[in-house]
C-alpha positions in Angstrom: -46.8 -33.0 12.3 -44.8 -32.0 9.1 -47.2 -30.8 6.4 -46.9 -32.1 2.9 -45.4 -29.4 0.8 -47.1 -28.2 -2.4 -45.9 -29.1 -5.8 -43.7 -26.6 -7.6 -46.2 -26.1 -10.2 -48.9 -25.2 -7.8 -46.4 -23.0 -5.6 -45.3 -21.1 -8.7 -48.9 -20.3 -9.6 -49.6 -19.1 -6.1 -46.6 -16.9 -6.4 -47.7 -15.5 -9.5 -51.3 -14.7 -8.3 -52.0 -11.1 -7.2 -53.7 -10.3 -4.0 -56.8 -9.8 -5.8 -57.0 -13.6 -6.7 -55.2 -15.1 -3.7 -55.5 -14.9 -0.1 -52.9 -12.9 1.8 -50.9 -14.9 4.4 -48.8 -13.6 7.3 -45.3 -14.8 7.5 -42.6 -14.3 10.1 -38.8 -13.6 9.6 -35.8 -13.5 11.6 -33.5 -11.0 9.9 -31.2 -8.9 12.1 -31.3 -8.2 15.8 -30.5 -4.6 16.3 -29.4 -1.3 14.5 -29.1 -0.7 10.8 -29.2 -4.3 10.0 -32.5 -4.7 11.4 -33.7 -1.4 9.8 -32.6 -2.5 6.4 -34.5 -5.8 6.6 -37.7 -4.1 7.8 -37.5 -1.8 4.8 -37.1 -4.6 2.4 -39.8 -6.5 4.0 -42.2 -3.6 3.6 -41.4 -3.2 0.0 -42.2 -7.0 -0.6 -45.6 -6.7 1.4 -46.6 -3.7 -0.8 -45.9 -5.7 -4.0 -47.4 -8.9 -2.9 -50.2 -7.9 -0.4 -48.8 -10.4 2.2 -47.8 -9.4 5.6 -44.5 -10.2 7.5 -43.9 -10.2 11.2 -40.1 -9.4 11.9 -39.3 -11.2 14.9 -36.6 -10.5 17.4 -33.5 -12.8 17.9 -30.2 -12.5 20.0 -27.6 -10.4 18.6 -25.0 -13.0 19.4 -24.7 -15.7 16.5 -23.9 -18.5 19.0 -27.1 -17.5 21.0 -29.3 -17.3 17.6 -28.2 -20.7 16.6 -29.3 -22.2 19.9 -32.7 -20.5 19.4 -33.1 -21.7 15.8 -32.0 -25.4 16.9 -34.6 -25.1 19.6 -37.4 -24.0 17.3 -36.7 -26.5 14.5 -36.1 -29.4 16.8 -39.7 -28.9 17.9 -40.9 -28.8 14.3 -42.3 -25.4 15.0 -43.6 -22.9 12.4 -43.0 -20.1 14.6 -40.4 -18.6 12.1 -40.9 -19.1 8.3 -37.5 -17.4 7.1 -34.5 -17.5 9.1 -31.2 -15.5 8.8 -28.5 -18.1 9.0 -24.8 -18.0 9.2 -22.7 -19.2 6.4 -21.4 -21.9 8.8 -24.9 -23.3 9.6 -26.3 -24.9 6.4 -24.7 -28.3 7.1 -26.0 -28.2 10.8 -29.5 -27.1 10.0 -30.1 -28.5 6.5 -32.5 -31.3 7.7 -34.9 -28.8 8.9 -34.7 -26.4 6.0 -36.9 -26.3 2.6 -35.3 -27.1 -0.7 -35.7 -23.6 -2.4 -35.3 -25.0 -5.8 -38.7 -26.8 -5.4 -40.1 -23.3 -5.9 -37.7 -21.1 -7.3 -36.4 -23.4 -10.0 -33.1 -24.8 -10.7 -31.3 -21.5 -11.7 -32.6 -19.9 -8.3 -29.0 -18.8 -7.2 -27.7 -17.9 -11.0 -25.5 -14.9 -10.7 -24.5 -15.3 -7.0 -20.9 -16.3 -5.9 -20.6 -20.0 -6.7 -18.7 -20.9 -3.5 -21.4 -19.6 -1.3 -24.2 -21.5 -3.5 -22.1 -24.7 -3.2 -21.8 -24.0 0.6 -25.7 -23.7 0.7 -26.2 -26.8 -1.1 -26.5 -29.9 1.0 -27.2 -33.3 -0.6 -28.4 -31.6 -3.8 -30.9 -29.3 -2.0 -30.4 -25.5 -2.0 -31.4 -24.9 1.7 -30.4 -21.2 1.7 -29.9 -18.3 -0.6 -26.8 -16.0 -0.3 -27.8 -12.7 1.2 -24.6 -10.9 2.0 -21.0 -12.1 2.3 -18.4 -10.8 4.5 -14.7 -11.0 5.0 -12.5 -9.3 7.8 -11.0 -6.0 7.0 -8.6 -3.6 8.9 -10.1 -0.1 9.5 -7.6 2.7 10.3 -7.6 6.3 11.1 -5.9 7.9 8.0 -5.5 11.3 9.9 -3.6 9.8 12.8 -1.3 7.8 10.5 -0.4 10.8 8.6 -0.1 13.0 11.6 2.4 10.5 13.2 4.2 9.6 10.0 3.5 5.9 9.7 2.3 3.8 6.6 -0.4 1.4 6.7 0.9 -1.8 8.3 1.3 -4.8 6.3 2.1 -7.3 9.1 0.7 -7.9 12.5 4.0 -7.0 14.1 4.0 -3.6 12.2 0.4 -2.9 13.4 1.7 -3.8 17.0 4.3 -1.2 17.0 2.5 1.6 15.0 -0.6 1.2 17.1 1.5 1.4 20.4 3.4 4.6 19.1 0.3 6.4 18.0 -1.6 5.2 21.1 1.1 6.4 23.6 1.6 9.8 21.5 -2.2 10.6 21.8 -2.5 9.7 25.2 0.4 12.1 26.1 -1.4 14.8 23.9 -4.4 14.5 26.3 -6.7 11.6 24.7 -6.3 9.3 27.7 -9.0 7.0 26.2 -7.0 6.2 23.0 -6.5 2.5 22.3 -4.1 1.1 19.5 -6.3 -1.7 18.3 -9.7 -3.1 19.0 -11.2 -6.5 17.7 -13.7 -8.9 18.7 -12.2 -10.8 21.7 -15.3 -12.2 23.5 -15.4 -16.1 23.9 -18.1 -16.6 20.9 -18.2 -17.2 17.3 -16.6 -13.9 16.3 -13.4 -14.8 18.2 -13.2 -18.0 16.1 -13.0 -15.9 13.1 -10.5 -13.4 14.4 -8.4 -16.2 15.6 -8.6 -18.2 12.5 -7.4 -15.1 10.7 -4.4 -14.6 12.9 -3.6 -18.3 12.7 -4.0 -18.6 8.9 -2.1 -15.4 8.4 1.0 -16.9 10.1 0.7 -20.1 7.9 -0.7 -21.9 10.8 -3.5 -23.7 9.0 -7.3 -23.6 9.6 -7.7 -25.7 12.8 -9.2 -28.7 10.9 -8.2 -29.1 7.1 -10.6 -29.9 4.2 -9.8 -33.7 4.8 -11.0 -33.5 8.4 -7.6 -33.6 9.9 -6.8 -31.7 12.9 -3.9 -29.3 12.2 -4.0 -26.7 14.9 -1.0 -28.0 17.1 2.0 -26.2 15.3 4.4 -23.6 16.1 3.0 -21.0 13.9 -0.6 -21.3 15.2 0.9 -20.8 18.8 3.1 -17.8 17.8 0.0 -16.2 16.2 -2.0 -16.6 19.4 1.0 -15.2 21.6 1.3 -12.2 19.5 -2.4 -11.4 19.9 -2.2 -12.1 23.6 0.5 -9.6 23.8 -1.7 -7.0 22.7 -4.1 -7.2 25.8 -3.3 -4.2 28.3 -0.7 -2.8 25.7 -2.5 -1.8 22.4 -5.8 -3.3 23.3 -7.8 -2.6 26.5 -8.7 -5.6 29.0 -12.2 -5.0 28.0 -11.6 -6.2 24.4 -11.9 -9.7 26.1 -15.5 -9.1 26.0 -16.1 -7.0 22.9 -18.2 -8.3 20.0 -18.4 -6.3 16.7 -20.5 -3.4 18.1 -18.2 -2.8 21.2 -15.2 -2.7 18.8 -17.2 -0.4 16.7 -18.2 1.9 19.3 -14.8 2.6 20.4 -13.4 3.0 17.0 -16.2 5.3 15.7 -15.9 7.4 18.9 -12.6 8.3 17.9 -10.7 6.1 20.5 -8.8 3.7 18.5 -6.2 3.8 15.9 -7.0 0.4 14.1 -10.2 -1.9 14.2 -10.7 -5.4 12.8 -14.4 -5.5 11.8 -16.7 -6.5 9.0 -17.5 -4.1 5.9 -20.7 -3.2 7.4 -18.9 -0.8 9.9 -17.9 1.5 6.8 -21.2 3.2 6.2 -21.7 3.8 10.0 -18.1 5.2 10.4 -19.2 7.6 7.7 -22.4 8.6 9.1 -23.4 12.2 10.1 -23.0 11.2 14.0 -19.7 9.5 13.6 -16.6 11.2 15.2 -14.4 9.6 12.4 -16.3 10.5 9.4 -14.0 11.3 6.6 -11.0 10.1 8.5 -11.0 6.3 8.0 -9.3 4.0 5.6 -10.0 0.3 4.8 -7.4 -2.4 3.8 -6.8 -6.1 3.7 -5.8 -7.6 7.3 -2.1 -7.6 7.8 0.2 -10.6 7.0 1.6 -12.8 9.7 5.3 -11.9 9.4 7.3 -11.4 6.1 6.6 -14.8 4.9 3.1 -14.9 5.9 0.0 -13.5 4.0 -3.2 -11.7 4.7 -6.1 -14.0 5.8 -9.6 -12.7 6.0 -12.1 -15.0 7.7 -15.1 -15.5 5.6 -18.3 -14.5 6.9 -21.8 -13.8 5.6 -25.4 -14.7 6.0 -28.2 -16.4 4.0 -31.8 -16.6 4.2 -33.5 -20.1 4.5 -37.1 -21.3 4.7 -38.2 -23.6 7.5 -39.5 -27.0 6.5 -42.3 -26.5 9.1 -43.5 -23.2 7.5 -47.3 -23.4 6.7 -46.4 -21.2 3.5 -43.1 -22.5 2.1 -43.8 -21.4 -1.2 -44.7 -17.7 -0.4 -41.8 -17.5 2.1 -39.5 -18.7 -0.9 -40.8 -15.9 -2.7 -39.9 -13.4 0.3 -36.5 -14.9 0.2 -36.0 -14.4 -3.4 -36.9 -10.8 -3.2 -34.6 -10.1 -0.3 -31.7 -11.7 -1.9 -32.4 -10.3 -5.4 -30.3 -7.9 -7.1 -32.3 -4.7 -6.6 -32.3 -5.4 -2.6 -28.4 -6.2 -2.4 -27.6 -3.1 -4.4 -29.8 -1.1 -2.0 -28.1 -2.6 1.0 -24.7 -2.3 -0.5 -25.2 1.6 -1.0 -27.1 2.3 2.0 -25.0 0.3 4.6 -22.0 -1.3 2.9 -23.3 -4.8 3.0 -21.3 -7.0 0.6 -23.5 -8.3 -2.2 -23.1 -11.9 -3.1 -24.1 -11.2 -6.8 -20.9 -10.7 -8.7 -22.3 -8.2 -11.2 -22.7 -5.7 -8.3 -19.0 -5.4 -7.9 -18.9 -3.6 -11.2 -21.9 -1.3 -10.5 -20.6 2.2 -10.4 -23.1 3.4 -7.9 -22.1 0.7 -5.5 -18.4 1.4 -6.0 -19.0 5.0 -5.5 -20.6 4.4 -2.2 -18.2 1.7 -0.9 -14.9 2.3 -2.8 -13.2 -0.6 -1.1 -15.5 -3.2 -2.6 -13.4 -2.7 -5.8 -10.0 -2.5 -4.3 -10.6 -5.6 -2.0 -12.6 -7.7 -4.3 -10.0 -10.5 -4.2 -10.1 -10.4 -0.4 -13.8 -10.9 -0.6 -13.7 -13.8 -3.1 -10.7 -15.6 -1.5 -11.7 -15.6 2.2 -10.6 -18.4 4.6 -13.6 -20.6 5.4 -14.1 -21.8 8.9 -13.9 -25.5 9.2 -17.7 -26.2 9.1 -17.8 -28.4 6.0 -15.4 -30.9 7.0 -16.6 -31.1 10.8 -20.2 -31.4 9.5 -22.8 -31.6 12.7 -19.6 -31.3 15.2 -18.8 -27.7 13.9 -20.5 -26.1 16.8 -18.5 -28.2 19.3 -15.3 -27.3 17.4 -15.8 -23.7 17.2 -16.6 -23.5 20.9 -13.5 -25.4 21.7 -11.4 -23.2 19.5 -12.8 -19.8 20.7 -12.5 -21.0 24.4 -8.9 -21.8 23.9 -8.1 -18.6 22.1 -9.8 -16.7 24.8 -7.6 -18.6 27.5 -4.5 -17.6 25.6 -5.8 -13.7 25.3 -6.5 -13.7 29.1 -3.1 -15.1 30.0 -4.4 -18.5 31.4 -2.3 -20.5 28.7 0.3 -19.9 26.3 0.1 -20.5 22.8 2.0 -23.8 22.7 0.0 -25.3 25.6 -3.2 -23.9 24.2 -2.9 -25.6 20.8 -1.7 -29.0 22.2 -4.7 -29.0 24.6 -7.0 -28.1 21.7 -5.6 -30.8 19.4 -6.5 -33.4 22.1 -10.1 -32.0 22.5 -10.7 -31.9 18.7 -9.3 -35.4 18.2 -11.7 -36.7 21.0 -14.4 -35.0 19.0 -13.6 -36.3 15.8 -13.7 -39.8 17.0 -17.2 -39.3 18.0 -18.6 -37.1 15.4 -16.8 -36.6 12.2 
């Protein structure tokens, strides 16, 4: 049975109490599945524990965002208090809002002051702040500076340029003895990551955003088909067949192991590429993604994650304090410097220590602030099915089951049926 939440005044008083005058509680948080992301969260949680005297159990969740959403929906639908604080994707606030606590009840009306306004708006559903921005993301292109220089190429500015340069360098490196060299790796598995990659291709060709801001289905057009066909041409040429099952980490593993010329990934991969055990340390550059031809433009998919408090938490006011700490300026700066996670606080993009650690945070600032959003807002609760249809169709094209024109026509029909029922 849902518990009655404490009033703001009582909650704030509780937050201000020290461990000597208030009983310590135990919270649970889901904030990263594996690797550096999980470690960073655990470090932040430990700092908050030391500050407050409360304890936090960091619970394990699937690495796949699609599987993680399913788990959250199962827990929340049962009104379970198993997880107090959840790490939620930028496209989930509208899907999960009814199960999430309004953070302003505890943290005040200015809770998100200083954060990127677009993300705050994204996280505000029916005038309720259901999640705090934690880190933002936009797709970027990683490239091997040494290999481009060695083979006399400039950084590509269009997808066609990338295709030709990747093929040339890949073949030359293979002839020189590296039979494992690939031209380009990206996220090609049939999951949410492919939705973002395919949206970047389509939008960069001027093919729209699948569903526009008014809820109209726009995917069935020649430019969208052209973008998907070009991506399909990479498979077995500049990209391995295995890319059809790559997520972010599989792509990073190939690139960081020295076996790819180009990689599409998120900014987090920068710090790992520069780590002591990286085979490409000091050899990597980062630029905006290519445009879709001479008349196209670069399009970076908007990503990022937020922290939310479950409405079914037994200690929502204390959980909100944990969220405020982890999403605060000090923590966001630490995460940016240590692991190149993009802050959601604008002032940190002028912080010299942050820019020294991650130089492209300065050069690609406009990319991060003007990224292309997935159509979660106009499709509302139907977004999960819309995304599933889009990434499944895109995967069909990549795997050669359909060509671009047939795929976008079929997808239009499927989305129109969804629209009639759900948005």
